[in-house]
Z-matrix of the N, CA and C atoms (Angstrom, degrees):
N
C 1 1.452
C 2 1.529 1 108.72
N 3 1.293 2 116.75 1 136.15
C 4 1.452 3 123.01 2 176.25
C 5 1.529 4 109.19 3 -83.49
N 6 1.338 5 117.93 4 151.99
C 7 1.464 6 118.60 5 175.14
C 8 1.525 7 110.39 6 -66.26
N 9 1.310 8 115.80 7 154.52
C 10 1.461 9 122.18 8 176.27
C 11 1.523 10 107.24 9 -112.84
N 12 1.317 11 116.62 10 125.93
C 13 1.458 12 121.47 11 179.60
C 14 1.517 13 107.09 12 -126.59
N 15 1.337 14 115.94 13 119.22
C 16 1.460 15 121.50 14 -179.53
C 17 1.512 16 109.13 15 -132.36
N 18 1.293 17 116.46 16 142.72
C 19 1.448 18 122.06 17 173.62
C 20 1.525 19 107.34 18 -92.73
N 21 1.319 20 118.11 19 143.49
C 22 1.467 21 121.22 20 -177.57
C 23 1.518 22 112.83 21 -70.45
N 24 1.330 23 117.55 22 -18.81
C 25 1.471 24 121.77 23 -177.15
C 26 1.531 25 110.43 24 -55.53
N 27 1.325 26 116.07 25 118.74
C 28 1.459 27 121.60 26 176.37
C 29 1.524 28 115.14 27 74.87
N 30 1.322 29 117.87 28 7.18
C 31 1.470 30 121.11 29 -179.12
C 32 1.519 31 110.43 30 -98.47
N 33 1.328 32 115.40 31 151.88
C 34 1.466 33 121.85 32 174.44
C 35 1.516 34 108.92 33 -97.83
N 36 1.325 35 116.28 34 162.16
C 37 1.463 36 120.71 35 176.81
C 38 1.512 37 111.00 36 -82.78
N 39 1.326 38 118.67 37 145.96
C 40 1.450 39 124.21 38 -2.92
C 41 1.530 40 111.51 39 -73.22
N 42 1.327 41 115.83 40 143.20
C 43 1.463 42 120.29 41 177.47
C 44 1.523 43 108.83 42 -64.16
N 45 1.322 44 117.06 43 -45.30
C 46 1.463 45 122.69 44 172.26
C 47 1.521 46 107.80 45 -119.53
N 48 1.330 47 116.24 46 126.39
C 49 1.455 48 119.84 47 -177.05
C 50 1.507 49 112.54 48 -159.79
N 51 1.324 50 116.84 49 -157.87
C 52 1.464 51 121.59 50 -175.22
C 53 1.530 52 113.87 51 -56.71
N 54 1.335 53 117.47 52 -35.93
C 55 1.465 54 119.89 53 -179.89
C 56 1.524 55 112.46 54 -65.17
N 57 1.329 56 116.20 55 -17.33
C 58 1.458 57 121.40 56 179.73
C 59 1.522 58 112.01 57 -98.75
N 60 1.328 59 117.15 58 3.25
C 61 1.452 60 121.30 59 -178.97
C 62 1.521 61 113.87 60 82.99
N 63 1.337 62 116.60 61 14.82
C 64 1.464 63 120.71 62 179.45
C 65 1.524 64 108.79 63 -67.54
N 66 1.345 65 118.64 64 123.33
C 67 1.459 66 120.21 65 -172.77
C 68 1.528 67 116.57 66 -85.99
N 69 1.345 68 119.04 67 -23.85
C 70 1.460 69 118.66 68 -171.30
C 71 1.527 70 115.72 69 -130.86
N 72 1.330 71 117.74 70 -34.13
C 73 1.458 72 121.48 71 -173.29
C 74 1.520 73 110.31 72 -133.14
N 75 1.330 74 115.63 73 158.29
C 76 1.463 75 121.22 74 172.78
C 77 1.526 76 107.96 75 -117.52
N 78 1.335 77 114.83 76 151.53
C 79 1.455 78 120.37 77 178.39
C 80 1.519 79 109.05 78 -115.69
N 81 1.328 80 115.64 79 131.11
C 82 1.457 81 122.69 80 179.19
C 83 1.522 82 109.45 81 -115.89
N 84 1.328 83 115.86 82 147.42
C 85 1.467 84 122.84 83 172.70
C 86 1.514 85 105.92 84 -115.65
N 87 1.350 86 116.41 85 119.18
C 88 1.456 87 120.81 86 -174.04
C 89 1.526 88 108.77 87 -127.85
N 90 1.332 89 115.74 88 135.23
C 91 1.452 90 121.18 89 176.96
C 92 1.527 91 109.43 90 -128.47
N 93 1.331 92 115.11 91 134.08
C 94 1.463 93 122.07 92 177.38
C 95 1.524 94 107.32 93 -118.91
N 96 1.329 95 118.56 94 120.41
C 97 1.472 96 120.06 95 178.10
C 98 1.525 97 109.78 96 -67.91
N 99 1.332 98 117.77 97 166.11
C 100 1.463 99 119.36 98 176.73
C 101 1.540 100 110.54 99 -50.15
N 102 1.320 101 115.90 100 129.23
C 103 1.464 102 121.73 101 -177.70
C 104 1.518 103 113.91 102 83.99
N 105 1.335 104 117.86 103 -7.54
C 106 1.463 105 121.85 104 -177.47
C 107 1.519 106 112.97 105 -82.08
N 108 1.334 107 114.76 106 161.69
C 109 1.462 108 120.78 107 -179.39
C 110 1.518 109 110.37 108 -142.41
N 111 1.312 110 115.06 109 163.01
C 112 1.463 111 119.90 110 164.60
C 113 1.523 112 106.44 111 -84.09
N 114 1.305 113 117.03 112 169.55
C 115 1.467 114 120.16 113 173.88
C 116 1.527 115 108.25 114 -67.23
N 117 1.325 116 116.38 115 145.47
C 118 1.462 117 120.50 116 172.48
C 119 1.520 118 105.57 117 -77.85
N 120 1.342 119 117.61 118 119.55
C 121 1.460 120 119.22 119 -171.67
C 122 1.528 121 111.99 120 -153.79
N 123 1.332 122 114.80 121 170.16
C 124 1.469 123 124.30 122 178.32
C 125 1.517 124 107.28 123 -133.03
N 126 1.323 125 117.00 124 142.60
C 127 1.463 126 120.71 125 171.52
C 128 1.528 127 109.00 126 -149.49
N 129 1.328 128 117.23 127 160.20
C 130 1.465 129 120.48 128 -172.69
C 131 1.532 130 114.86 129 -80.09
N 132 1.316 131 118.80 130 1.66
C 133 1.464 132 119.78 131 -179.76
C 134 1.524 133 110.67 132 -113.57
N 135 1.330 134 114.85 133 151.89
C 136 1.459 135 120.24 134 170.28
C 137 1.517 136 107.86 135 -75.91
N 138 1.311 137 116.49 136 158.28
C 139 1.451 138 118.18 137 167.06
C 140 1.509 139 109.86 138 -147.16
N 141 1.314 140 113.49 139 158.57
C 142 1.446 141 121.10 140 -177.95
C 143 1.515 142 108.56 141 -116.23
N 144 1.321 143 115.82 142 145.60
C 145 1.457 144 120.66 143 177.89
C 146 1.523 145 108.60 144 -135.78
N 147 1.328 146 115.23 145 145.13
C 148 1.453 147 121.63 146 172.67
C 149 1.516 148 106.82 147 -118.51
N 150 1.325 149 116.11 148 124.01
C 151 1.464 150 120.82 149 -177.92
C 152 1.533 151 108.05 150 -84.58
N 153 1.320 152 115.16 151 113.29
C 154 1.459 153 121.98 152 -175.53
C 155 1.528 154 110.90 153 -86.09
N 156 1.323 155 116.57 154 -38.50
C 157 1.460 156 121.20 155 -174.18
C 158 1.518 157 108.90 156 -150.54
N 159 1.321 158 116.20 157 146.28
C 160 1.452 159 121.17 158 172.90
C 161 1.516 160 113.78 159 91.21
N 162 1.335 161 113.25 160 -168.95
C 163 1.459 162 120.76 161 179.83
C 164 1.518 163 109.41 162 -151.56
N 165 1.308 164 114.73 163 160.94
C 166 1.451 165 119.47 164 179.50
C 167 1.502 166 110.88 165 178.52
N 168 1.325 167 115.06 166 -151.76
C 169 1.458 168 120.98 167 175.94
C 170 1.522 169 108.96 168 -133.66
N 171 1.309 170 113.72 169 148.33
C 172 1.455 171 121.52 170 168.18
C 173 1.518 172 105.11 171 -103.12
N 174 1.317 173 116.83 172 114.09
C 175 1.465 174 122.62 173 178.33
C 176 1.523 175 107.34 174 -91.42
N 177 1.334 176 116.80 175 121.90
C 178 1.464 177 121.63 176 179.61
C 179 1.519 178 108.17 177 -132.00
N 180 1.324 179 115.73 178 114.93
C 181 1.465 180 122.51 179 174.82
C 182 1.527 181 112.58 180 48.91
N 183 1.340 182 116.57 181 43.30
C 184 1.453 183 121.08 182 174.96
C 185 1.516 184 115.59 183 92.38
N 186 1.312 185 118.51 184 -4.69
C 187 1.466 186 121.84 185 178.95
C 188 1.515 187 109.51 186 -113.53
N 189 1.333 188 116.74 187 136.83
C 190 1.463 189 121.75 188 177.91
C 191 1.524 190 110.00 189 -99.83
N 192 1.332 191 115.72 190 133.08
C 193 1.454 192 123.29 191 177.95
C 194 1.521 193 108.05 192 -118.85
N 195 1.339 194 118.76 193 122.47
C 196 1.458 195 119.37 194 -179.83
C 197 1.532 196 111.01 195 -66.70
N 198 1.330 197 116.14 196 140.79
C 199 1.459 198 122.34 197 176.76
C 200 1.528 199 108.52 198 -133.85
N 201 1.337 200 114.89 199 151.50
C 202 1.464 201 119.72 200 -179.99
C 203 1.528 202 109.02 201 -153.38
N 204 1.329 203 115.81 202 168.74
C 205 1.451 204 121.71 203 178.87
C 206 1.526 205 110.26 204 -50.56
N 207 1.333 206 115.39 205 133.20
C 208 1.460 207 121.85 206 -178.87
C 209 1.513 208 113.78 207 97.07
N 210 1.340 209 117.78 208 -10.52
C 211 1.470 210 120.38 209 179.88
C 212 1.525 211 110.95 210 -82.46
N 213 1.328 212 115.26 211 138.48
C 214 1.462 213 122.58 212 170.18
C 215 1.526 214 106.44 213 -103.48
N 216 1.327 215 116.56 214 134.44
C 217 1.461 216 122.26 215 -171.22
C 218 1.533 217 109.61 216 -126.54
N 219 1.317 218 116.42 217 135.10
C 220 1.454 219 122.10 218 170.16
C 221 1.517 220 107.72 219 -112.69
N 222 1.331 221 117.05 220 119.42
C 223 1.460 222 122.21 221 175.07
C 224 1.526 223 106.37 222 -99.26
N 225 1.343 224 118.07 223 117.22
C 226 1.464 225 120.35 224 -178.28
C 227 1.534 226 111.94 225 -66.06
N 228 1.315 227 117.30 226 159.85
C 229 1.461 228 120.39 227 176.74
C 230 1.522 229 111.04 228 -71.78
N 231 1.328 230 115.79 229 156.92
C 232 1.468 231 123.20 230 171.14
C 233 1.523 232 114.38 231 61.27
N 234 1.352 233 117.66 232 29.85
C 235 1.466 234 120.33 233 173.84
C 236 1.524 235 108.64 234 -125.24
N 237 1.317 236 116.08 235 140.53
C 238 1.456 237 120.49 236 176.52
C 239 1.529 238 107.94 237 -69.71
N 240 1.332 239 116.35 238 133.76
C 241 1.459 240 119.65 239 -176.37
C 242 1.523 241 111.47 240 -152.20
N 243 1.333 242 114.61 241 164.99
C 244 1.461 243 121.74 242 -179.96
C 245 1.530 244 108.71 243 -162.35
N 246 1.331 245 116.26 244 140.12
C 247 1.460 246 122.07 245 171.14
C 248 1.522 247 107.42 246 -94.93
N 249 1.352 248 116.81 247 134.20
C 250 1.466 249 121.57 248 179.58
C 251 1.526 250 109.16 249 -129.54
N 252 1.321 251 116.36 250 130.90
C 253 1.457 252 121.28 251 175.79
C 254 1.522 253 108.30 252 -87.65
N 255 1.325 254 116.68 253 117.18
C 256 1.464 255 121.87 254 178.70
C 257 1.528 256 111.40 255 -109.44
N 258 1.329 257 116.63 256 4.97
C 259 1.456 258 120.42 257 -175.90
C 260 1.518 259 113.44 258 -100.32
N 261 1.317 260 114.30 259 -170.12
C 262 1.463 261 122.37 260 -177.20
C 263 1.526 262 113.36 261 -97.91
N 264 1.337 263 117.71 262 -9.10
C 265 1.469 264 121.53 263 179.19
C 266 1.518 265 108.87 264 -122.15
N 267 1.310 266 116.68 265 167.79
C 268 1.464 267 121.97 266 179.33
C 269 1.524 268 110.33 267 -58.78
N 270 1.323 269 116.73 268 134.96
C 271 1.460 270 123.17 269 172.50
C 272 1.527 271 106.02 270 -90.68
N 273 1.322 272 116.67 271 110.58
C 274 1.466 273 122.04 272 -177.87
C 275 1.517 274 109.14 273 -111.13
N 276 1.334 275 115.85 274 136.65
C 277 1.467 276 119.73 275 179.80
C 278 1.515 277 110.99 276 -143.54
N 279 1.322 278 113.78 277 150.64
C 280 1.458 279 122.46 278 170.32
C 281 1.522 280 105.11 279 -104.44
N 282 1.318 281 116.94 280 126.28
C 283 1.458 282 121.54 281 -179.32
C 284 1.529 283 109.38 282 -118.39
N 285 1.321 284 115.56 283 138.37
C 286 1.459 285 122.27 284 178.30
C 287 1.518 286 107.80 285 -116.81
N 288 1.326 287 116.13 286 124.50
C 289 1.465 288 124.05 287 179.40
C 290 1.516 289 109.38 288 -122.94
N 291 1.323 290 117.72 289 158.52
C 292 1.462 291 119.27 290 173.83
C 293 1.529 292 110.61 291 -67.66
N 294 1.306 293 115.82 292 153.32
C 295 1.467 294 121.44 293 179.49
C 296 1.527 295 111.53 294 -54.76
N 297 1.341 296 117.54 295 -32.39
C 298 1.465 297 121.41 296 -179.09
C 299 1.524 298 112.96 297 -64.26
N 300 1.346 299 117.94 298 -13.18
C 301 1.465 300 120.62 299 -179.87
C 302 1.527 301 112.57 300 -78.64
N 303 1.307 302 118.87 301 -15.75
C 304 1.469 303 122.22 302 -176.50
C 305 1.525 304 108.99 303 -62.90
N 306 1.330 305 115.20 304 129.32
C 307 1.460 306 120.70 305 179.41
C 308 1.519 307 113.21 306 92.56
N 309 1.330 308 116.88 307 -0.26
C 310 1.468 309 121.09 308 177.93
C 311 1.517 310 108.33 309 -112.91
N 312 1.320 311 116.47 310 152.69
C 313 1.475 312 120.86 311 177.09
C 314 1.490 313 110.63 312 -74.96
């Protein structure tokens, strides 16, 4: 298999996924403008995120955890969670989910 190299510019999520021959995980590129959030949601898989830019909080089951550029985050499965941008610049993150997450909210 040859490596797959894609730029996020103009791409939809997942940036890397089944259409690219990815066998186990998908990669998402997510940006939240100042004051923006992800949906508050629950899913049965864990996922990992790397905060590329900005700062905010990861809300998990009623508790807020501060996050900032350079942080690696593990969100456990089956917990309600949300990313919130509390800073002045875009909160950008790379998120890795299992392949089984494709097609689910």
